[in-house]
N, C-alpha and C positions, 0 to 999 in steps of 0.2 A: 504494499500500499504505500509506504513511505518513498520508495523508488518511483512509483507512478507520479506522485505529488512532485517530487523533485524534477521529473522531466518536464513539468508544466511551468516551472520557474524560469525566469530570465537568467540566462547563463552566459558568460562570456569566456570563449575557449582560446583567445588570441593572446593571452597574458604572456605566456612564454615566448611567443614569436616576438612580441613587442620587447620583452626583457632582452631577447638576443639581439635584436636590431639596435637597442640602446647600447648594449655592451660593445657592439661593433664600431659605434660613433666614438666611443671612448678609446677603443684600439686605434682606429683611424687618427682621432686627435692626439694620442700618445706619439704615434708614428710621426705625425707632423710636428710636433713639439720637438721630438728628438732631431729632426732634420733642421728644424729653426735654429737650435742650440748648437749645430753644427757650423751655423753662420753663413750658410749658402742660400741664396734666394729666399732671404728673410720674409719679404712681403709676400711672396706666394703661400709660404708655409702659414703666416699669420692669417691670411684669408681662408685658407683651407680649414683651420682651426675655427675661425668665426663660423664658416658654413656648417661645419660638423656641430658646433654648439647650437646653432638655429635648428638643425634637424634634430638634436636631442631634445629640444625644447618641445617641438612638435610631438615626438614620440611620448614625452612626458604628459603632455595634454591628452594624447590619445589614451594612455593607461589611465589617468585620473578620471576620463570620461567613462571607460569601460568598467572602473570600479563603482562609479556612481549608478551605472545602468544595471549592474549584475546583482542579482539576489545571491547567487552562489559565485564565491571566488575561490581559487585553489588554495589560498592561504588568507590568514586574517587580513582584513584591509589595512590596518596599521602596518603590518609587516610588509605588505605590498608596497605601500607608501615610503616606509623605511629604506627598502631595497631601491626602490625608484630615486628617491632623493640621494641615496650614497652614490649611486651611479652618476646621477646628474650633477652633483657637487664635483666630481672629478673632472668632468669636461668644462664645468663651469670655472674651475681653478685654473685649467689650460687657457681659457678665454681671458681670465684676469692676467695671466702671464703675457699674453698677446698685447693687452692694453698697456702694461707696464713696459714692455719691449718698445712699443711705438711712443709712449710718453717720453721715455729717456733716450729714444734713438739709439738703442743697443745694436751693435754689429757684430760684437765679438763677445764670446761666452767662455768662462773659465772651463778647464778640463773637469772640475768637479761637477759643475752644471751639465756638462756633456754626458758624464757618467750617470748623473741623476736622470737625465732624459732616457737613457738606457734601461735603467732601474724601473721608470714609470712604464715603459713599453712591455716590459716583462709582466710586472704587475697586472697591466690592463689586459693581457693576453691570457694570464692566469684566470682572471675573473670571467673572461669571454669563454674559457673552457668550462667553468664551473656553472655557468647561468643554465645552459641546456639540462644539466644534470639534476636541476632543481625540480623539474617535472617529476621526477621519481626519486625523492630523497630516500627513502628507505632502502632502495636498491643500490644507490649510488653513495651512501653515506660515507664509506671508507675512502673513497675517491675525493669527495668533497672535503673531508677532513685533511687529506693530504694537500689538497689544493689550498685550503685555508691556511695551513702551516706555510706553505710557500709564499703566499701572500704576506704573512706576517714577517717572514724573513726579508723580503722585499721591502716592506716598510721599515724595518730596522735598518737595512742598509741605506735606504734613503734618509732616514733620520741621522745616521752616522755622517752621511755626505753633507747634510745641511748643517750640522754642528761644525764640521771641518771648514765649510765654506764660511760660516759667520766668524769662526776662529781666524781664518785667514784674512777676512775683510778687516777685523779689527787690528791686526797686525800691520796692515799697510799704513 
């Protein structure tokens, strides 16, 4: 009886497709950021990040609309929004980097920043691998845990690079 009733309720099945699209924008943004930090064709890579951030905003709006329209969601609404905002925050930070690069007319970047760009790409790719696995958390829990640990190691490496960069900045 309950199964029959659930079939009548509004349901959105595109959540995971939207999450995957969103994570691909972050990977694209991270790759563009890495190229930007190498100092070649900076304006091209800035524009690429701006375009991807705009695309990510559209995907965010689609997901939020789907959450509002759906009676049944694959996860709690709050968890969906948290995941969405975490992914969106990443591309938003890349966009803020573009604004800063343009504001200060930066054309060269320290090797530590370039290395951080590589770490960001690695982390974004790990997240993009994890997102499709969320459709079947139980079956993929071991792999998801491995990926989460790898992302945390990447985050730790990025923190180390950031701290070293600050130290170098104040030594100048």
